[in-house]
N, C-alpha and C positions, 0 to 999 in steps of 0.2 A: 625337805628341810625337818629337821627338829626345833619341833617348836619350841619346847620347853626351854630350850639355849636359846632362842630368839627372846623369848617371855626374860629368862634371864638375866642376857644382855641389854635388855632395856629397863630392868629395875637399875642394873648396873649405871648406866649412864644417865640416869634421872637420878641416881644419887649422886654422880660426880659433877652434872650440873648443880644439887645444893650446894655441895661443898665447896666450890667454886666461884662464888657470885661473881654479877657483872661488876668489873672496877668501877665502872662510872656510878653505879648507886652505890657502892661503898665508901666515895669518898665523899667529903664536905661540898657544897657548890659554892665558888666562889667569885663575884666577882667585881674585878676592881680598877679603877680607872689608872692608867700611864700616860699623862702629858710628857712632851719631850722637848729639846732647846732644838733639833733641827731643822730647817723648813721641807714640806713635804715638795716643793720642785725637786730637791735633791735626795736622787733615787740610789743616794749608797746609807748615808747613817738614818734617814727617814724608813730606809726600805729594811734596814736591819731592827730598828725596832719595830717595822710591823712584823718583821720575820720571827722576831724575840716571841713576842705576845700571840702568834698564831702557833707555832711550835709547843709552848706550854700547852695551849687549848688541844692540839691534837696528839701528846703527849699522856694528858690527865682523860683522854677518853671526852672532851668536852668539858670537866665537870670545875676546872679551875681557867678562869676569860680573866685576860688582861685587855681592855679595851684602848686602843693606841690614841691623842689625841694630839695634833699639832703644836705650833706655840702659838700662845695668843688665844686658844680657844677654850680653855680652861685654864691655863696658867700661863704668865708671862716667860718666855723665854730663860729668864737668866732668875728666875724665881723658883726653877724647879725642886730644887732642896729642899727648900724653904716649905713649897708646901708639903713634901712628902714629911719632912722633920715634925712639920706642925700637926701632922694626921689631916689636913683638909683633902689631902689624895692620899690612895695607898702607897703608889708608887709610883717612880718618874724614868724615865731617859733623859743621860744628861752627863758630861763630865765635869769631875771633882775641882779643875783651877779656874772655873768660871764664878767660884766662893772663895777664892784665895786671900778675900777681904778678911773673911770671917775666923781664919787659920791659912796663914800662908804655908803649912804643911799639908793640905787639902792638895796641893799643887801634884805631890810625890804621887795621889792615886791616879794622874794624868799624864802628864811631862814635865821635866823641868829642862833649862837650857842645857844643851851637851850634854845630857843625859844618855841613857839607854834606846839601843835599837829595836823593831820590835821583839824578835827575839830572846834578846837580853830583857827587855820588860816584862816579858811573860812569865820567864824565868824567874824575875825577880820576884816579881808577884806571888808565885803561885808555888816554888819549890826553894828558894832562897829567905823566905821569910817577910818579904814588902806587905801582904797583907795581915800579916799577924799584928806588923808592928803599925800597921796603917787604923786595925782594926778601933781603937780607943779615939783615934781623929774620927771616924766615921761617929763611933758613940757621940762622943761631944754633940753630934748635930744631930742624934737623935736616929740614923738611918741606917739600915745593913748594905753594903755595895757591892755586887759583883760585876766587876769586869766582863764589859759583853761588845767591845766593838775596838779596833786600834787600824786607823790607815794609815800606817807604813810612814816611812819619812815623806815630811811635805816640804812644801816649797818654799821660800823666803819672802814672797808677798807682792804686789803690785805695787809700780809708781808711777805718779805722771812723768818726773823727768829721772834721768840717770844719776845715780848714787855712785860715787867715784871715789870719795875719801869720807870722814869721819866728819869735817866741817857741812857737807852735803847735807847729812843729817842734822844740826842741829836747827832748831824750830817745825823740824818737819811734823804735821800732826799723820799720827799715823795710827789705822785700827790695829789692835793687838791684844789679846785674851793673856789671862794668866800673870803669873810673876814676872814673866818674858817684859811684858811692859814695864816694870818698874829698872829692870835692865835696861832699857831701851832708853828711859827715862836718863840715866846715867851717862847717855851717849849723846843726850841732846833733843832726843825727839820729844813730841807732845804724844803721850800715849792715851789710846783712848780703849775701853773695852765697851764693843757693838755687839750686841746680839746678831747672829750670823743671818737672820732677815734682812737686818737694819743697816745692813753694809752697803750695798748695793747704791741705795737712795743718796746715802753721807757720802760716797764717791763722787756719786753722779751730783749732787748740789755742792761740791767743793768744802763740804764741811771737815773731810779730812784730804787729805795729798796723798795718801799712799792706805793698803789693805794685805794684810796676810788671812787667808783660812784656809783649806787644805791643800788642794793639787790641781794639776789641770783637768782633771774630769767635772769636778763640782765647782770650779773657778769657771770653765767655761760654760758650766750650766748657768751660773750667778751673774755671766756679763761680763766682768771685770775687765776684761779683753776688749772692752768696746769703748772705756772709761780712758784706764790707764794702760798703758801699750811695752812698759818694761816691766819684764817677770825676771824676780831674783832668786836666786839659788846658792845656799838650798836654807831650808828652816830651822835654824840651829838650835831656836826656842822649843823646837816639837818634834823631835826625834823620830819619834812614835807612838804618838800620844792614845791614850786609853779612855775609851767613856765608860760610864757604869750605866746598870739597873739599879735603883736605887729605892728601897723601900723600908716604909717607915715602923722603925724598930721593933712597938709593940704588938705591930700587924705580924711581922715575921717572925718571932719570937712566939704568935698563938699558932701558927701554921704548922698541920701535920708534918713528920720528918721526910716521908715523901715527896710531897708537895717541894720543900727546899732541896731536896734533890734534884728534882725534875730542874727548877728556877738554876742550880747552878751548871748543870748539865749543857743548859740551851744556851745560857752566858757563852763559855766556854766552846761551844759549836759557833754561835754567832760570833764572835772574838774570831776566830781563824777566817768564816766566811764572807765578812765584810772587809778583810785585809784583801783576801784573795781576789776579791771583786775588783777592789781599786786596783791592784798590780795587773790585773787584765784591762780595765780601763782606761789607767791613764796614758799609758804608752800612744795610743793612738789619741787621744786629746791632744796629747803636746803637741803631734807633727798638725792636728787640724789648728793649733792656735798660733803656731810657727807660720804655716801659709797662708793664715787670714793677719798677719803683719805686728803679732809676738814679736817685742825683741828679748830674747834670752840673755839674760846676764849675769855673772858670779859674781857675790860678794867678795872683793878684794881681799887678800891676806890682811892686810892693816887693820882691815874693822871688823875683821874675825879674831885676828889678836887682842884688839880694843874692846869686844864683845864676851871672847872665855873672861880676860883681865875684870874685866865690870861684874861677870854672872861670877866671880870666885869671891870678890870684893863682899856681893850682895849676901851669897851665902853666908861668910862671916859676920855681916852687918845683924844680918836676922836670928843669925846662929847665937849671938852675944844678949837679944834680948828675949829669945824664945828659948827654953833647953829641949822641947821634946822636936822641935823645928831641926837642932842639932844633932840630937841622937838617929833622927829618921835619915838626915843629909849625911851622916857619916854613916848611917848602915847603908844606906844606896850607893854612896860614892866609896866605899870599898870595893862591893861588887863589882862595882862601874870599872875601876882599876886594876881588876882582877882579868875580866874579860878580856881589854884592851889587845893583851900580848898575844892571847887565845886567837884573836878572830883578824890580828893581823898576819899569823901565820897560816892559819887554817881556809878562812873565807876571804879576807879581803886577796892574798893573792893570788887567788883561783880569779875573783873578780876582775881583777887589774889584770892580770893575761886577759883572760877573755874579751875584754875591753878593746886590749890591745891588737890581739890576734884579728876580731871581726872588724875593725875599722880598716884594714890593711887592703 
C-alpha cells in the first residue's frame, strides 16, 4: 500500500469536510408555534398539519421546527389567522374562508360556491395567477399564505329531515362556513359558522338542524350520521377547498431564502398528499355510512338552480361594494369558464362513460 497516497487522500477528505460544513449547523435554529383549526380526532386535516411540520423539520435537519397545536390549545379554531397576523403566534394552519367577515375576497383562497375542481384550483392558484392576485388580500391581514391541503369535492351536508324543495330550506338552522352561508341566507336558511369541533354538540342539542363539514370519512369520524340521517350531495359551495399554512408577514420576510423554499415545497407536497388520502378513505367510508342507515340524497335541480342564481346575485352585489372582490372574481370566473368546455370534452365524458360502463 502506498502510505503517501493514503495520507494525501486523508488530507483531501479533511479539506472536503471543512469545505462543506454540516447543513444543520449552517442554518439558524428556529422554533415556531403552529396552531390549527381542525380537531385532532380527524386524521386527515389534522394529519396533514402534523405532516407539514414534520417534513419541514426533516428537510432542514431539525434546524427549523414548527410545533403543531390543536384548536383551543393556544388559539381558538376560528382565530388562527388573527393570531398569526397579530404576531401572537408565528404560523398557523387554517382556511382563509373562515375569515371572510374581515374581507370577502379571502374566500377565494379556499373555495367559493360553484367554483373550481381540485385540479382547476391548483392550476388557478399556482399557474394562472391566483396566488399573485391574492397576495394583497393576505398582506392586508399581515400574513403570507401557502396552499397546503385540499379535500377534493365535498358533500352537501347532513339534515334531520329531507329537503325536497326550496320551501323546505326556509328557517332551517344550518352550520355552513364562509360566504356560502350568505348565499344560503338568500334561500331562507339561517346560516351559522361554527368551528369544526363544535358542530356535533350543536347538532346533538338541536341548536342547528343541519350541518356541512367535508365528506364521508371525516363526517363518519365526527359522528354526524348518528344524529342526522339524510346525507346530501353535491357540496356546491366547496367543490375543492384549499387550506393554507399561514405565516406572520414580518417573520416570513426575515426567513432565509432556503427556509422559504422548503416551506413552499412542503406545502405543494402536502396539498396533494391529503387529497390522495381523502380519495382513498372516502369511498369505503361512504359504503359504511349507507350500511349503517345514512340516506343518500341529491339536491333537486330546482334547488341547485336557485342556489346558482343566488350565488351569481351575491357576486354581483359584493362586487358593486368591493372593487377588489370584483376584480378577483372576474379573474377567477374567466379562468373557470375557460376550463368548463375542456373538462366536458376530455375529463367529464370519460368519467361519465366509465360510471355507466361499470354499472352494467
